[in-house]
C-alpha positions as CSV (number, residue, x, y, z in Angstrom):
1,X,48.6,35.2,52.0
2,X,46.2,37.8,51.7
3,X,45.6,39.8,54.5
4,X,42.1,39.0,56.6
5,X,40.9,42.2,55.9
6,X,41.4,42.2,52.3
7,X,39.6,39.0,52.1
8,X,37.4,39.8,54.5
9,X,36.6,42.9,51.6
10,X,36.2,40.5,48.7
11,X,33.6,38.4,50.5
12,X,31.5,40.9,51.5
13,X,31.3,42.6,48.1
14,X,31.1,38.6,46.5
15,X,27.8,38.5,48.3
16,X,26.3,42.1,48.2
17,X,27.8,42.6,44.8
18,X,27.7,46.2,46.0
19,X,31.0,47.7,47.5
20,X,28.6,50.4,49.1
21,X,26.2,47.2,50.8
22,X,30.3,45.7,51.8
23,X,31.3,49.2,53.7
24,X,28.5,49.2,55.1
25,X,28.5,46.1,57.1
26,X,32.0,46.3,57.6
27,X,32.3,49.8,59.3
28,X,34.8,51.2,56.5
29,X,34.7,53.8,53.4
30,X,33.5,52.5,50.1
31,X,37.3,54.0,49.2
32,X,38.5,51.9,51.6
33,X,37.1,49.1,50.5
34,X,37.8,49.2,47.3
35,X,41.5,49.8,48.1
36,X,41.4,46.2,49.3
37,X,39.9,45.0,46.6
38,X,42.7,46.5,44.5
39,X,45.5,45.6,47.0
40,X,43.9,41.6,46.6
41,X,43.5,41.3,42.9
42,X,47.1,43.3,42.4
43,X,48.6,40.1,45.1
44,X,47.1,37.7,43.0
45,X,47.7,39.0,39.1
46,X,44.0,38.9,38.5
47,X,40.8,40.2,38.2
48,X,38.1,39.2,40.4
49,X,35.6,41.3,39.6
50,X,34.2,43.5,36.8
51,X,31.5,46.7,36.2
52,X,28.7,46.1,33.9
53,X,26.3,49.3,34.6
54,X,27.5,50.6,37.9
55,X,27.3,47.1,39.2
56,X,30.1,44.5,40.9
57,X,29.7,41.3,38.7
58,X,32.4,38.3,39.4
59,X,34.6,37.2,37.1
60,X,35.3,33.6,36.6
61,X,38.3,33.5,38.7
62,X,36.4,35.6,41.6
63,X,33.1,33.3,41.3
64,X,35.8,30.1,41.9
65,X,37.5,31.6,44.9
66,X,34.2,33.0,46.8
67,X,32.8,30.2,48.6
68,X,36.3,29.3,49.3
69,X,36.8,32.5,51.2
70,X,33.7,32.0,52.7
71,X,33.7,28.8,54.0
72,X,37.7,29.3,55.4
73,X,36.8,33.4,57.4
74,X,33.8,31.4,58.9
75,X,35.5,29.0,60.3
76,X,37.9,30.9,61.3
77,X,35.3,32.9,63.6
78,X,33.9,29.8,65.0
79,X,36.8,28.6,65.7
80,X,37.3,32.4,67.5
81,X,34.2,32.0,69.1
82,X,34.5,29.0,70.5
83,X,37.8,29.4,72.4
84,X,36.4,32.8,74.0
85,X,33.0,30.8,75.4
86,X,35.5,27.9,76.6
87,X,38.6,30.2,77.7
88,X,40.3,27.5,76.1
89,X,39.6,25.0,78.4
90,X,36.7,22.5,76.3
91,X,35.0,22.9,73.2
92,X,33.3,21.2,70.8
93,X,34.6,17.7,68.7
94,X,32.9,17.0,65.7
95,X,33.4,12.7,65.0
96,X,33.1,11.0,62.3
97,X,32.2,7.3,63.3
98,X,30.5,3.9,62.2
99,X,27.2,3.7,63.4
100,X,27.6,0.2,65.2
101,X,31.0,1.1,66.8
102,X,29.1,4.1,68.2
103,X,25.6,3.0,69.4
104,X,27.2,-0.3,70.4
105,X,30.6,0.4,71.7
106,X,31.7,3.8,72.4
107,X,28.6,5.0,73.6
108,X,27.3,3.3,76.9
109,X,31.7,4.0,77.8
110,X,30.7,7.9,77.1
111,X,29.6,9.2,81.1
112,X,33.4,8.4,82.3
113,X,34.9,10.5,79.0
114,X,31.6,13.2,80.1
115,X,33.0,12.9,83.9
116,X,36.9,13.5,82.8
117,X,35.8,16.2,80.3
118,X,32.1,18.2,81.4
119,X,33.4,21.5,79.3
120,X,34.0,19.5,75.7
121,X,30.5,18.7,73.9
122,X,30.7,15.6,71.3
123,X,29.3,16.1,68.2
124,X,28.3,12.6,66.0
125,X,28.6,12.5,62.2
126,X,27.9,9.0,61.0
127,X,31.0,7.6,59.5
128,X,29.3,5.0,56.7
129,X,30.8,3.2,53.5
130,X,32.3,5.5,51.5
131,X,33.8,5.3,47.9
132,X,37.0,8.4,48.6
133,X,39.3,9.0,51.5
134,X,36.9,11.4,54.4
135,X,38.2,14.8,53.6
136,X,38.1,16.2,57.0
137,X,38.2,20.6,56.0
138,X,36.0,19.6,54.2
139,X,33.5,17.5,55.8
140,X,33.8,20.0,59.1
141,X,35.2,16.9,60.6
142,X,37.5,17.0,64.0
143,X,38.5,13.4,64.0
144,X,37.1,9.2,62.3
145,X,36.2,6.4,64.3
146,X,36.2,3.5,61.3
147,X,37.2,0.4,60.4
148,X,40.0,0.1,57.9
149,X,43.4,0.7,56.9
150,X,44.1,3.5,55.8
151,X,47.8,5.5,56.3
152,X,47.7,8.5,54.9
153,X,50.3,11.0,55.2
154,X,49.2,13.9,57.3
155,X,46.9,11.9,59.1
156,X,47.3,10.5,62.9
157,X,45.6,7.0,63.2
158,X,45.5,5.1,65.7
159,X,45.0,1.4,66.2
160,X,42.0,0.9,68.6
161,X,40.3,-2.7,68.1
162,X,41.2,-5.8,65.7
163,X,38.4,-7.1,63.5
164,X,37.8,-10.1,65.0
165,X,34.5,-11.8,63.9
166,X,33.4,-15.5,65.6
167,X,30.2,-17.1,64.2
168,X,26.7,-16.0,66.1
169,X,23.5,-16.7,66.8
170,X,19.7,-17.3,69.0
171,X,20.8,-19.2,71.8
172,X,17.4,-21.5,70.1
173,X,20.1,-22.5,67.4
174,X,22.5,-24.0,69.5
175,X,21.5,-27.5,69.5
176,X,21.4,-27.6,65.5
177,X,25.0,-26.8,65.5
178,X,26.9,-29.4,67.1
179,X,30.2,-28.7,64.3
180,X,31.1,-26.0,62.1
181,X,30.2,-27.6,59.2
182,X,26.9,-27.8,60.7
183,X,26.0,-24.4,59.5
184,X,25.9,-25.7,55.9
185,X,22.2,-26.3,56.8
186,X,21.7,-22.7,58.4
187,X,20.9,-19.5,56.7
188,X,23.6,-17.0,56.7
189,X,22.9,-13.4,57.1
190,X,25.1,-11.6,54.7
191,X,26.7,-7.9,55.7
192,X,27.2,-5.7,52.1
193,X,30.2,-4.1,53.4
194,X,31.8,-7.8,54.2
195,X,30.4,-9.2,51.3
196,X,32.7,-12.4,51.6
197,X,33.2,-12.3,54.9
198,X,32.1,-16.4,55.5
199,X,33.8,-18.0,52.1
200,X,36.4,-16.5,55.2
201,X,35.6,-18.2,57.6
202,X,34.7,-21.1,55.7
203,X,38.1,-21.7,54.5
204,X,39.7,-20.5,57.9
205,X,38.3,-23.5,59.5
206,X,39.2,-25.9,56.9
207,X,36.1,-26.3,55.4
208,X,36.1,-24.4,51.4
209,X,33.0,-26.4,49.9
210,X,30.4,-25.0,51.7
211,X,28.9,-21.9,49.6
212,X,29.5,-19.0,52.0
213,X,27.4,-16.0,49.7
214,X,24.2,-17.9,50.0
215,X,21.6,-16.1,52.6
216,X,20.0,-12.8,53.1
217,X,22.1,-9.3,52.6
218,X,22.1,-6.6,55.3
219,X,24.4,-3.3,55.0
220,X,24.2,-2.1,58.4
221,X,26.2,-4.2,61.1
222,X,23.4,-3.5,64.3
223,X,20.3,-4.9,61.4
224,X,23.0,-8.5,60.9
225,X,22.4,-8.9,65.0
226,X,19.1,-8.0,65.7
227,X,18.2,-10.5,62.6
228,X,20.5,-12.7,64.3
229,X,19.1,-12.6,67.5
230,X,15.7,-13.2,65.9
231,X,16.5,-16.3,65.2
232,X,16.9,-15.6,61.0
233,X,19.9,-17.4,60.6
234,X,24.1,-17.2,62.0
235,X,25.7,-14.1,61.7
236,X,29.7,-13.2,61.5
237,X,30.1,-10.3,63.9
238,X,33.4,-8.5,66.1
239,X,33.0,-10.2,69.1
240,X,34.3,-7.1,71.0
241,X,30.6,-5.5,69.9
242,X,28.5,-8.0,70.3
243,X,30.0,-8.9,73.6
244,X,26.7,-7.6,76.0
245,X,24.4,-9.3,73.8
246,X,26.1,-12.7,74.4
247,X,26.5,-11.4,78.2
248,X,22.7,-11.2,78.1
249,X,21.3,-14.1,76.7
250,X,20.5,-12.7,73.3
251,X,23.3,-13.8,71.1
252,X,25.3,-16.9,71.6
253,X,28.6,-18.6,70.2
254,X,28.3,-21.6,68.8
255,X,32.2,-22.2,67.9
256,X,35.2,-20.0,69.0
257,X,36.7,-19.9,65.6
258,X,37.8,-16.1,64.7
259,X,38.4,-14.8,61.1
260,X,41.0,-12.4,62.0
261,X,40.7,-9.5,59.7
262,X,43.5,-7.4,58.2
263,X,41.1,-3.9,59.2
264,X,40.8,-3.2,62.7
265,X,39.0,-0.1,64.2
266,X,40.8,3.6,63.9
267,X,40.7,6.3,65.3
268,X,42.5,9.7,62.7
269,X,42.6,13.4,62.6
270,X,45.0,15.4,60.9
271,X,48.4,15.8,63.1
272,X,47.7,19.7,63.1
273,X,44.8,19.1,65.4
274,X,47.1,16.5,67.3
275,X,47.5,19.4,70.4
276,X,43.9,20.8,70.0
277,X,42.7,20.3,74.0
278,X,39.6,19.2,73.3
279,X,40.8,16.0,70.4
280,X,43.7,15.5,73.0
281,X,40.9,14.9,75.8
282,X,39.2,12.4,73.6
283,X,42.0,10.5,72.7
284,X,43.3,10.0,75.3
285,X,40.4,8.6,76.8
286,X,39.8,6.6,74.7
287,X,43.6,4.8,74.5
288,X,43.3,4.5,77.9
289,X,40.0,2.1,77.4
290,X,41.6,0.1,74.7
291,X,45.1,-0.4,77.0
292,X,43.6,-1.4,79.6
293,X,41.3,-3.6,78.6
294,X,37.7,-2.0,79.2
295,X,35.1,-4.5,77.5
296,X,32.2,-3.1,80.2
297,X,31.3,0.5,80.2
298,X,32.1,1.9,83.2
299,X,30.0,2.3,86.5
């Protein structure tokens, strides 16, 4: 592992393409910076710079190495400043989270977390449907809350809530729905991230002959819920995410026939971060909420 001082000298020279300007920034002599560069190149067995007309030019190896070193040094600096700012008792936690889960389930409960951990600041980023797995380090994310069934080496995963979906609609449509087969005459609201949801529900309900692929498509679950509340059709949604809408009379469940999927809402984070105070506090609080079966936010 190269010494931090050598990496700082390399990063400054790569940014300025000048030993003298790098030395001025680092408050070192030019010869000290040159020695750091020479030692780093000797350790790596690679040339990182070439001199062209008294000016530094990055070699292909140096050009590839520079942004990686710059990002790593920035993360170390940020972590150190945060540690000093909170004296180890708080910190900032960046979460990648499924938007509907965040808005409908997590946000109403966060005042309870803030009372317990006032020194922890939470930042949120959308965890959307993706073709590749989340790279926690590259995307600068500490933990993720999402719907899935991932099992990855080096990643700790906690299964939170099962993805059990039930038909929901506006209360005004209940009179037209006396039995599950009546859904054949209704508009089915489709979620593109679960395109065969209705097909699977009809099969589970013993009604395989009904076309479960028809109906308008929506990408976000929140839009599906709002469309159902507006009376545009029947939606298939996780019961726990629309519990507040049902309690408020905006949505109703015509048939209490859940579709149990393999996936669940998960909390995931790198093993190496398991004992970071901010993450540990959030994890323990979240798992307590789940274990207590709290369907409603804390007062």
